[in-house]
C-alpha positions as CSV (number, residue, x, y, z in Angstrom):
1,M,-111.7,233.7,-48.2
2,M,-112.9,230.4,-49.6
3,A,-116.4,229.3,-48.8
4,F,-116.9,225.7,-47.7
5,W,-119.8,223.3,-47.9
6,P,-120.4,221.1,-44.8
7,Q,-124.0,220.3,-45.6
8,Y,-123.6,217.9,-48.5
9,R,-121.3,215.3,-50.0
10,L,-120.5,216.1,-53.6
11,F,-119.9,213.5,-56.3
12,A,-121.4,215.4,-59.2
13,L,-119.5,214.5,-62.4
14,L,-121.8,216.2,-65.0
15,L,-121.9,219.9,-65.7
16,V,-124.6,221.8,-67.3
17,I,-123.0,224.9,-68.8
18,H,-123.9,228.2,-67.1
19,T,-123.7,231.6,-68.8
20,G,-125.2,234.1,-66.4
21,S,-128.6,232.8,-65.3
22,Q,-129.1,230.8,-68.5
23,I,-128.5,227.0,-68.4
24,Y,-128.0,225.0,-71.5
25,T,-126.3,221.9,-72.8
26,H,-124.7,223.4,-75.9
27,A,-125.3,226.2,-78.3
28,S,-127.2,225.2,-81.5
29,H,-125.3,225.2,-84.8
30,S,-126.1,227.8,-87.4
31,S,-124.0,229.2,-90.2
32,N,-123.5,232.6,-91.9
33,R,-122.6,234.6,-88.9
34,I,-119.4,235.5,-87.0
35,R,-119.1,233.6,-83.7
36,S,-118.3,235.2,-80.3
37,I,-116.5,233.7,-77.3
38,Q,-118.8,232.5,-74.5
39,T,-117.8,232.3,-70.9
40,V,-118.6,228.8,-69.7
41,T,-117.7,229.4,-66.0
42,Q,-115.2,231.4,-63.9
43,W,-113.6,231.7,-60.5
44,N,-112.2,234.5,-58.4
45,Q,-110.4,231.8,-56.4
46,L,-110.5,228.0,-56.7
47,E,-113.1,226.1,-54.7
48,Y,-112.3,222.5,-53.8
49,A,-114.9,220.0,-52.7
50,F,-114.2,217.7,-49.7
51,P,-116.3,214.8,-48.5
52,T,-117.0,216.4,-45.1
53,A,-116.6,219.7,-43.2
54,Q,-114.1,218.0,-40.9
55,D,-112.0,217.1,-44.0
56,V,-111.9,220.8,-44.9
57,I,-110.8,221.8,-41.4
58,N,-108.1,219.2,-41.3
59,A,-106.8,220.2,-44.7
60,L,-106.6,223.9,-43.7
61,T,-104.9,223.0,-40.4
62,T,-102.2,220.8,-42.0
63,G,-101.6,223.1,-44.9
64,E,-102.9,220.5,-47.4
65,L,-105.2,223.3,-48.5
66,L,-103.9,226.8,-49.0
67,P,-106.7,228.6,-50.9
68,D,-104.5,231.2,-52.5
69,N,-102.0,228.8,-54.1
70,G,-104.0,227.1,-56.8
71,T,-103.4,228.2,-60.4
72,P,-105.4,226.0,-62.9
73,I,-104.0,225.7,-66.4
74,D,-105.9,223.3,-68.6
75,V,-109.4,222.5,-69.8
76,Q,-110.8,219.4,-71.5
77,P,-114.5,219.0,-72.1
78,Q,-116.2,215.7,-72.6
79,Y,-119.5,215.7,-74.5
80,L,-121.7,213.0,-73.2
81,P,-124.4,211.1,-75.2
82,N,-127.2,212.8,-73.2
83,G,-125.9,216.3,-74.4
84,L,-124.4,217.2,-71.0
85,V,-120.7,218.1,-70.7
86,R,-118.2,217.0,-68.2
87,I,-115.3,219.4,-67.9
88,F,-111.8,218.5,-66.6
89,T,-109.2,221.0,-65.4
90,S,-105.7,220.6,-64.0
91,I,-104.1,222.4,-61.1
92,P,-100.3,221.6,-61.2
93,R,-98.5,221.7,-57.8
94,F,-96.4,224.8,-58.5
95,L,-96.8,225.4,-54.7
96,G,-98.0,223.4,-51.8
97,G,-101.5,223.5,-50.5
98,I,-103.1,221.9,-53.6
99,P,-105.3,219.1,-52.2
100,F,-105.8,217.5,-55.7
101,T,-104.3,218.3,-59.0
102,L,-106.9,216.9,-61.5
103,A,-110.5,217.8,-61.2
104,T,-113.9,217.9,-62.8
105,V,-116.1,221.1,-62.6
106,S,-119.1,220.4,-60.4
107,S,-122.5,222.0,-60.9
108,K,-122.4,223.0,-57.2
109,F,-121.0,226.5,-56.5
110,G,-119.1,228.1,-53.6
111,D,-118.6,231.8,-53.0
112,N,-115.8,232.1,-55.6
113,G,-117.0,229.8,-58.4
114,P,-118.0,226.2,-59.1
115,L,-116.6,223.5,-56.8
116,L,-113.9,221.2,-58.1
117,Q,-114.3,217.5,-57.7
118,P,-111.1,215.4,-57.5
119,Y,-110.7,213.0,-60.5
120,P,-111.0,210.1,-60.5
121,S,-111.3,210.3,-56.7
122,L,-109.5,212.0,-53.8
123,D,-107.5,208.9,-52.8
124,W,-105.9,209.0,-56.3
125,H,-103.9,212.2,-55.4
126,N,-100.4,212.1,-54.2
127,K,-100.1,215.0,-51.8
128,N,-96.5,214.9,-50.7
129,G,-94.7,212.5,-53.1
130,E,-95.0,209.5,-50.9
131,N,-96.9,207.3,-53.4
132,C,-95.9,207.5,-57.0
133,D,-98.7,205.2,-58.1
134,Q,-101.0,208.2,-57.5
135,I,-101.2,211.5,-59.4
136,T,-98.6,213.9,-58.3
137,S,-98.9,217.0,-60.5
138,A,-101.2,216.8,-63.5
139,F,-100.3,219.4,-66.2
140,R,-102.5,218.8,-69.2
141,V,-104.9,216.1,-70.4
142,T,-106.3,215.2,-73.8
143,I,-109.2,212.9,-74.8
144,N,-108.9,210.6,-77.8
145,E,-111.4,209.2,-80.3
146,C,-112.1,206.2,-78.1
147,N,-113.5,208.1,-75.1
148,Q,-110.2,207.7,-73.2
149,M,-108.3,210.4,-71.5
150,W,-104.5,210.7,-71.3
151,V,-103.2,212.5,-68.3
152,L,-99.6,214.0,-68.3
153,D,-98.3,213.9,-64.7
154,S,-95.0,215.8,-64.3
155,G,-94.1,214.2,-61.0
156,V,-92.9,217.6,-59.8
157,I,-94.0,219.5,-56.6
158,G,-92.6,223.0,-56.5
159,R,-89.1,222.5,-57.9
160,D,-88.7,218.9,-56.7
161,Q,-89.0,215.8,-58.9
162,V,-90.6,213.7,-56.2
163,C,-91.8,211.0,-58.7
164,P,-90.9,210.1,-62.2
165,P,-93.2,211.8,-64.8
166,Q,-95.9,209.5,-66.1
167,L,-98.7,209.1,-68.6
168,L,-102.0,207.7,-67.3
169,L,-104.8,206.5,-69.6
170,F,-108.4,206.5,-68.2
171,N,-111.5,205.0,-69.6
172,L,-114.0,207.8,-69.4
173,G,-116.9,205.3,-69.4
174,D,-116.1,204.1,-65.9
175,D,-113.1,206.2,-65.0
176,R,-110.9,203.1,-64.7
177,L,-107.2,203.2,-65.3
178,L,-106.3,201.4,-68.5
179,H,-102.6,202.0,-68.8
180,R,-99.6,203.7,-67.1
181,F,-96.2,204.6,-68.5
182,R,-93.4,205.9,-66.3
183,F,-90.8,207.8,-68.3
184,P,-87.3,206.4,-67.9
185,N,-84.6,208.9,-66.8
186,T,-83.1,208.7,-70.3
187,T,-86.0,210.9,-71.5
188,Y,-85.9,213.6,-68.9
189,V,-83.5,215.2,-66.3
190,P,-84.7,214.9,-62.7
191,G,-84.8,218.4,-61.2
192,G,-84.3,219.9,-64.6
193,S,-87.1,218.8,-66.9
194,L,-90.8,219.7,-66.7
195,L,-93.1,217.8,-69.0
196,I,-96.1,220.0,-69.6
197,A,-98.0,219.5,-72.9
198,P,-98.9,216.4,-75.0
199,S,-100.0,216.1,-78.7
200,L,-101.7,212.9,-79.8
201,L,-101.6,211.1,-83.1
202,V,-104.0,208.1,-83.0
203,R,-102.9,205.7,-85.7
204,D,-105.8,203.2,-85.3
205,P,-108.9,205.3,-84.7
206,P,-112.4,203.9,-84.6
207,P,-114.4,202.5,-86.2
208,H,-111.8,200.0,-87.4
209,G,-109.2,200.6,-84.6
210,Q,-109.3,200.8,-80.8
211,C,-106.8,203.6,-80.1
212,E,-104.1,201.1,-79.1
213,H,-101.4,202.6,-81.4
214,T,-100.9,206.2,-80.4
215,M,-97.9,208.4,-80.7
216,I,-97.7,211.2,-78.1
217,Y,-95.3,214.2,-78.5
218,I,-94.6,216.0,-75.2
219,A,-93.0,219.3,-74.6
220,D,-90.2,219.6,-71.9
221,V,-90.5,223.3,-71.2
222,S,-87.5,223.5,-68.7
223,N,-84.9,221.3,-70.3
224,H,-85.9,222.3,-73.8
225,G,-86.7,219.1,-75.6
226,L,-89.4,216.8,-77.0
227,V,-90.3,213.4,-75.5
228,I,-91.9,210.9,-77.9
229,Y,-94.0,208.0,-76.6
230,D,-95.0,205.0,-78.7
231,Q,-98.0,203.4,-77.0
232,Y,-97.9,200.2,-79.2
233,E,-94.3,199.5,-78.3
234,D,-94.6,201.1,-74.9
235,V,-91.3,202.9,-75.2
236,A,-90.2,206.6,-75.2
237,W,-87.2,208.5,-76.5
238,R,-86.0,212.1,-76.6
239,A,-85.3,214.7,-79.3
240,E,-83.7,218.1,-78.9
241,H,-83.0,221.2,-81.1
242,R,-82.0,224.8,-80.5
243,F,-85.4,225.9,-81.7
244,M,-86.9,224.5,-78.4
245,Y,-84.9,227.0,-76.3
246,P,-86.2,230.4,-75.1
247,D,-85.1,233.5,-76.9
248,P,-83.8,236.0,-74.2
249,D,-85.1,238.9,-76.4
250,Y,-88.6,237.7,-75.7
251,G,-88.4,236.5,-72.1
252,L,-90.0,239.7,-70.7
253,H,-93.7,239.4,-71.3
254,T,-96.3,242.2,-70.9
255,I,-100.1,241.5,-70.5
256,A,-102.6,244.2,-69.8
257,G,-99.9,246.6,-68.7
258,E,-98.2,244.1,-66.2
259,S,-94.7,242.7,-67.1
260,F,-93.0,239.6,-65.8
261,T,-90.0,237.5,-66.9
262,L,-90.6,233.9,-67.8
263,M,-87.9,232.2,-69.9
264,D,-89.9,229.1,-70.9
265,G,-88.8,227.0,-73.7
266,I,-91.0,224.7,-75.9
267,F,-94.4,225.4,-74.6
268,T,-97.0,223.9,-76.9
269,V,-97.1,221.1,-79.5
270,N,-99.7,220.3,-82.2
271,N,-99.7,218.0,-85.2
272,D,-101.6,217.8,-88.5
273,K,-100.8,214.0,-89.0
274,R,-97.8,215.0,-91.0
275,N,-95.8,217.7,-89.1
276,L,-95.4,218.7,-85.5
277,Y,-95.7,222.5,-84.9
278,F,-94.3,224.0,-81.8
279,H,-93.0,227.2,-80.2
280,P,-91.2,228.3,-77.0
281,L,-93.2,230.8,-74.8
282,A,-90.2,233.1,-74.9
283,S,-90.1,233.4,-78.7
284,R,-92.0,234.9,-81.6
285,S,-91.2,232.1,-84.0
286,E,-93.1,229.0,-85.0
287,Y,-91.3,225.8,-85.9
288,S,-92.1,222.4,-87.4
289,V,-90.6,219.0,-87.9
290,P,-91.9,216.0,-89.8
291,L,-93.6,213.4,-87.7
292,S,-91.8,210.7,-89.7
293,V,-88.5,212.0,-88.3
294,L,-89.7,212.0,-84.7
295,N,-91.4,208.6,-85.0
296,N,-88.3,206.8,-86.0
297,A,-86.6,205.9,-82.7
298,S,-83.5,204.8,-84.4
299,H,-82.7,208.4,-85.3
300,W,-82.4,209.3,-81.7
301,V,-80.8,206.4,-80.0
302,G,-77.3,207.6,-80.4
303,S,-77.9,211.3,-80.0
304,V,-80.9,213.4,-78.9
305,D,-79.8,216.2,-81.2
306,A,-79.7,214.2,-84.4
307,M,-81.6,215.2,-87.6
308,Q,-81.0,218.9,-87.0
309,D,-81.7,219.9,-90.6
310,Q,-85.2,218.5,-90.4
311,F,-86.4,221.2,-88.0
312,V,-87.7,224.3,-89.8
313,Q,-88.5,227.8,-88.7
314,I,-91.8,228.4,-90.6
315,G,-92.3,232.1,-89.7
316,K,-92.7,234.7,-87.0
317,R,-95.5,236.5,-85.2
318,N,-95.5,240.0,-83.8
319,S,-95.9,238.7,-80.2
320,E,-95.2,235.8,-78.0
321,C,-98.0,233.2,-78.0
322,T,-99.2,230.8,-75.3
323,A,-101.1,227.5,-75.7
324,S,-102.3,226.5,-79.1
325,A,-104.7,224.0,-80.7
326,M,-105.5,222.7,-84.2
327,D,-108.8,221.8,-85.7
328,S,-109.6,219.1,-88.3
329,R,-109.2,221.7,-91.1
330,Y,-105.6,222.3,-90.1
331,N,-106.3,225.8,-88.6
332,L,-103.9,226.5,-85.8
333,Y,-105.3,228.8,-83.0
334,C,-103.2,230.7,-80.5
335,V,-103.6,233.7,-78.1
336,T,-100.9,236.3,-78.3
337,L,-99.7,238.2,-75.2
338,N,-99.2,241.8,-76.3
339,P,-101.7,242.7,-77.8
340,V,-104.0,240.0,-76.4
341,E,-105.6,238.6,-79.5
342,L,-107.0,235.2,-80.6
343,I,-105.3,234.5,-83.9
344,V,-105.8,231.6,-86.4
345,W,-103.5,230.4,-89.3
346,N,-104.0,227.6,-91.8
347,V,-101.0,225.3,-92.2
348,N,-101.4,225.4,-96.0
349,T,-100.4,229.0,-96.1
350,R,-97.1,230.7,-95.3
351,Y,-96.7,231.6,-91.6
352,N,-96.7,235.4,-91.3
353,P,-99.1,238.0,-90.0
354,R,-100.6,238.7,-93.4
355,N,-102.0,235.2,-93.3
356,F,-103.3,235.4,-89.7
357,A,-106.9,236.2,-88.9
358,V,-107.8,237.9,-85.7
359,L,-111.0,236.5,-84.2
360,P,-113.4,238.8,-82.2
361,A,-112.7,238.5,-78.5
362,N,-112.6,240.6,-75.3
363,P,-108.9,240.9,-74.4
364,K,-109.8,240.9,-70.7
365,D,-111.1,237.4,-71.0
366,L,-108.0,236.0,-72.7
367,Q,-105.2,237.1,-70.4
368,F,-102.7,234.3,-70.6
369,V,-104.5,231.3,-72.1
370,S,-102.7,228.3,-70.7
371,G,-105.0,225.6,-72.0
372,M,-106.7,225.2,-75.4
373,K,-108.6,222.3,-77.0
374,V,-110.6,221.7,-80.2
375,V,-113.4,219.3,-79.5
376,R,-116.5,218.1,-81.3
377,N,-119.8,218.9,-79.6
378,A,-122.9,216.6,-79.5
379,E,-123.9,217.8,-82.9
380,G,-120.6,216.9,-84.4
381,H,-119.4,220.5,-84.9
382,E,-116.0,221.6,-83.7
383,E,-115.5,224.1,-80.9
384,L,-112.5,225.8,-79.4
385,W,-112.2,225.7,-75.6
386,L,-109.8,227.9,-73.7
387,F,-108.6,228.3,-70.1
388,S,-107.3,231.8,-69.1
389,N,-105.6,232.3,-65.7
390,R,-104.1,235.9,-65.7
391,F,-100.7,234.4,-65.0
392,Q,-99.2,237.9,-65.2
393,K,-100.8,238.6,-61.9
394,V,-99.7,235.3,-60.4
395,A,-96.1,236.1,-61.4
396,A,-96.3,239.7,-60.2
397,G,-98.0,238.8,-56.9
398,T,-101.0,241.0,-57.7
399,L,-103.7,238.3,-57.9
400,T,-106.7,239.1,-55.7
401,A,-109.8,237.1,-55.0
402,E,-111.8,240.3,-55.3
403,E,-111.7,239.9,-59.1
404,V,-112.4,237.2,-61.6
405,N,-109.1,235.5,-62.4
406,F,-109.8,232.1,-64.0
407,R,-112.1,231.6,-66.9
408,I,-113.2,228.6,-69.1
409,L,-114.3,229.9,-72.5
410,R,-115.5,228.4,-75.7
411,R,-116.2,229.4,-79.3
412,Q,-117.8,227.6,-82.2
413,L,-115.6,227.3,-85.3
414,D,-118.0,226.9,-88.2
415,D,-117.4,230.5,-89.3
416,V,-113.6,230.0,-89.5
417,Q,-114.0,226.6,-91.2
418,S,-116.4,228.0,-93.8
419,G,-113.8,230.6,-94.8
420,A,-115.3,233.7,-93.3
421,F,-111.8,234.9,-92.2
422,F,-109.9,233.7,-95.2
423,P,-112.0,234.9,-98.1
424,H,-109.0,235.6,-100.4
425,Y,-107.5,232.2,-100.0
426,D,-108.4,229.1,-101.9
427,I,-107.4,226.6,-99.2
428,D,-107.6,223.0,-100.0
429,Y,-108.4,221.5,-96.6
430,D,-107.6,218.0,-97.9
431,D,-104.1,219.0,-98.9
432,Y,-101.5,217.5,-96.6
433,G,-98.6,219.1,-98.6
434,N,-98.0,222.0,-96.3
435,R,-96.2,224.8,-98.1
436,L,-93.5,225.7,-95.6
């Protein structure tokens, strides 16, 4: 049962990271040792913050809040100038009873974990699809170099496309909406598409640019395609390829002894400023396509399945892989399902298990990593942040609030970037010529 909090009104937007009883802003940077994964925070069951106790009662009575229904999937930390961290998470509306779908993690705690604050405010959240100017179902978010956050809103509640999918851009300095783009129905199939994961390429970063010319590459997991958005032109188009489809041989997934079927297509996208890397969830293959091919809208005007020979299978893993992220040294991170392992591969080597490094981790903490980000901390060093949600238990109906289910984790990356896991490779991190 969720615990509620009638005694105070919560508007905390800053989070001091907790690990056990220790409170700190961020770990200090030192080299020459292998890093471990730290638990930032965790939940048995999600805890939502409401303005008043009566609001909680009303939400429970109307079904606006069904405590068992929330499955968070993404994480995005924002390091602030004062050293504190604001952490965002998304709770897509796979089911009803989700009072808000994008949140920050509060420093206040309920019985089952830290309280979630609606972002940017409660009245921004579209509960039943009646107001498409609000946020309907946030899937994933990403912060650019200009302290702005892109929010990918699928517009889907349950299986219903109640609003068009949209991109929202917020200024994180004052949480003001800067830009909105609603996808035209030429880029998705209502009731068939599900836009879930963006990858950004900022063409005009600071100090000389203002992040006004960004390309965003978005995975359509259900209708098996890519949607490409050009911010400068404010237009979008679609690309498709058979590599974006699920492989039925790998649609049955097993995590920690529990099996479930999930025939998800293209699941995650990352770019190294030259190529886009992607894989379906139901697959053991990794694929790539040159960004120059995707960025040219004229290639795709007549046919969404043009340029087929430009898509390349770069290699295979020994397991399916969930969300992935890439650091500035072009190391691509992913967590495999069976066995549960955090692997890393550098794009300037061939994609095969001989060139993967397995990073130390507790498999129990990494059961179905649905969100992953590489961010720079206050000292300028890169960190890997992960969100794990034990989706195998959600799918099997065995999730219980008696156990820890949702975890936000992080790991410093200086050991990987200094070559500790690739001692026998002479990797030129400035080499854009990926040997595929």
